C-alpha positions in Angstrom: -22.4 10.2 -26.2 -22.5 13.5 -24.4 -19.8 14.3 -21.8 -20.6 16.0 -18.5 -19.0 19.2 -17.2 -16.0 17.4 -15.7 -15.4 15.3 -18.8 -17.0 12.2 -17.3 -19.8 10.6 -19.3 -22.3 10.5 -16.5 -21.8 14.2 -15.5 -20.1 13.3 -12.2 -16.7 14.5 -11.2 -13.7 12.9 -12.9 -11.5 10.8 -10.7 -7.8 11.1 -11.1 -5.8 8.1 -12.1 -4.0 8.4 -8.7 -7.3 8.3 -6.8 -8.5 5.3 -8.9 -5.3 3.4 -8.1 -5.6 4.2 -4.4 -9.2 3.1 -4.2 -8.5 -0.1 -6.2 -5.6 -0.9 -3.8 -7.6 -0.1 -0.7 -10.4 -2.4 -1.9 -7.9 -5.2 -2.6 -6.3 -4.6 0.8 -9.6 -4.9 2.6 -10.4 -8.2 1.0 -6.8 -9.5 1.6 -6.9 -8.4 5.3 -10.3 -10.1 5.8 -9.1 -13.3 4.2 -5.9 -13.2 6.3 -8.0 -12.8 9.5 -10.2 -15.7 8.5 -7.0 -17.8 7.9 -5.5 -16.8 11.2 -8.7 -17.7 13.1 -8.1 -21.3 12.2 -5.1 -21.5 14.5 -4.6 -21.2 18.2 -4.4 -17.7 19.7 -0.6 -17.7 20.2 0.1 -18.7 16.5 0.0 -15.0 15.4 1.7 -12.6 17.8 2.5 -8.9 17.7 6.2 -8.1 17.4 7.4 -6.9 20.8 8.7 -3.6 19.2 5.8 -2.7 16.9 2.1 -3.4 17.0 1.7 -3.4 13.2 4.1 -6.3 12.7 2.6 -9.7 13.2 4.8 -12.8 13.8 3.7 -16.1 12.4 4.6 -19.0 14.6 7.1 -21.7 13.4 4.0 -24.0 12.8 2.2 -21.4 10.6 5.5 -20.4 8.9 6.1 -24.1 8.0 3.1 -23.9 5.6 5.3 -21.8 3.3 8.3 -23.1 1.3 11.2 -21.2 -0.3 13.5 -21.4 -3.2 16.1 -19.0 -4.6 16.8 -18.8 -8.4 19.1 -16.0 -9.6 17.7 -12.8 -8.1 14.3 -14.1 -7.2 13.1 -15.6 -3.9 10.2 -17.9 -4.6 7.8 -18.3 -1.7 5.6 -21.4 -2.1 2.0 -20.8 -1.0 -0.5 -23.6 -0.4 -4.1 -23.1 -1.5 -5.3 -22.3 2.0 -2.8 -19.4 2.2 -3.3 -18.3 -1.4 -6.7 -17.0 -0.5 -5.1 -14.0 1.1 -1.5 -13.9 -0.3 -2.7 -13.6 -3.9 -4.5 -10.4 -3.1 -2.3 -8.8 -0.4 -0.7 -5.7 -1.9 2.8 -6.3 -0.4 5.1 -3.3 -1.2 8.3 -4.6 0.3 10.1 -7.5 1.8 12.8 -7.4 4.5 15.1 -10.2 5.6 16.6 -10.1 9.1 15.7 -12.5 11.8 12.7 -13.6 9.6 11.2 -12.9 6.2 9.0 -9.8 6.6 6.4 -8.9 4.1 5.0 -5.4 4.3 1.8 -3.7 3.2 1.6 0.1 3.6 -1.3 2.0 5.0 -3.8 3.4 2.6 -6.6 6.0 3.0 -10.1 5.3 1.7 -12.8 8.0 2.1 -12.6 9.1 5.8 -10.8 6.0 7.0 -7.3 4.8 7.0 -6.5 1.1 6.4 -3.5 0.4 8.6 -0.1 -0.9 7.5 0.7 -4.5 8.2 3.9 -6.5 8.1 4.0 -10.3 8.5 7.0 -12.1 9.8 7.5 -15.6 8.5 9.9 -17.6 10.7 12.9 -19.1 8.9 14.8 -21.5 11.1 18.4 -21.1 9.9 20.6 -18.0 9.4 22.2 -19.7 6.3 18.7 -19.8 4.7 18.0 -16.2 5.5 21.4 -15.2 4.0 20.5 -17.1 0.8 17.1 -15.3 0.7 18.8 -11.9 1.2 20.9 -12.5 -1.9 17.7 -12.1 -4.0 16.2 -8.8 -5.2 12.6 -9.7 -5.3 10.0 -12.1 -3.9 7.6 -14.0 -6.1 4.8 -16.1 -4.7 3.9 -19.4 -6.4 1.1 -21.8 -5.6 2.4 -25.2 -4.4 0.9 -28.6 -3.5 2.4 -30.3 -0.5 2.1 -33.9 0.5 3.7 -35.5 3.5 5.7 -32.4 4.1 7.2 -32.2 0.6 6.4 -29.9 -2.3 5.1 -32.2 -5.0 3.8 -29.6 -7.5 4.7 -26.0 -8.3 2.2 -23.9 -10.1 2.2 -20.5 -11.7 3.2 -17.2 -9.9 0.4 -15.5 -8.0 0.3 -11.8 -7.0 2.8 -9.2 -7.9 6.6 -9.3 -7.4 7.7 -7.7 -4.2 11.0 -5.7 -3.9 13.4 -6.9 -1.2 14.7 -3.9 0.7 17.7 -3.6 3.0 17.2 -2.8 6.7 14.9 -3.7 9.5 11.2 -3.6 9.0 10.4 -2.2 12.5 12.9 0.7 12.0 11.5 1.4 8.6 7.9 1.5 10.0 9.0 3.9 12.8 10.8 6.2 10.3 7.7 6.4 8.0 5.5 7.1 11.0 7.7 9.9 12.2 7.9 11.4 8.7 4.1 11.3 8.4 3.7 13.0 11.8 6.3 15.7 10.8 4.4 16.3 7.5 1.1 16.6 9.4 2.7 19.1 11.8 4.1 21.1 8.9 0.7 21.1 7.2 -0.8 22.8 10.3 1.3 25.9 9.6 0.0 26.3 6.1 
């Protein structure tokens, strides 16, 4: 087999491992966002609302949030996901979780070709501060598929998706700080 000038077998330019990873993540993110939008379209308009302090943070209503279940074991927060939600949760490339007034799951923005797929954070309502305190004692989130009957989890399946690190702080503040850092970096880039 003959190699092209860039070391790629078809003669085209070689793509760095970093770029391959970014493209793969972007493709996965597009699919997950699409499936999330399809899922959200099954509910009333006021079931998914923007956070009052940040447009990239979506708050799930208590009704939608009730479709998820939770358990903490050692340093892991398990989030039970029913098959209807697994269609998007399994593919969503969450990078971080935050626990404050809700459980927030965050996906960072990613560039693909000339477009930028925006960041998104989802806030899952948790009704009691004692539950949120227990959740905050964990270091990571793992999603598991569950079967629910009559409001009770009757079957727990295997983990889906990747583990998600639980970070300290407020998701809105973290998003604002990242946005300011990106703007500062772009401003500095204009000088060079």
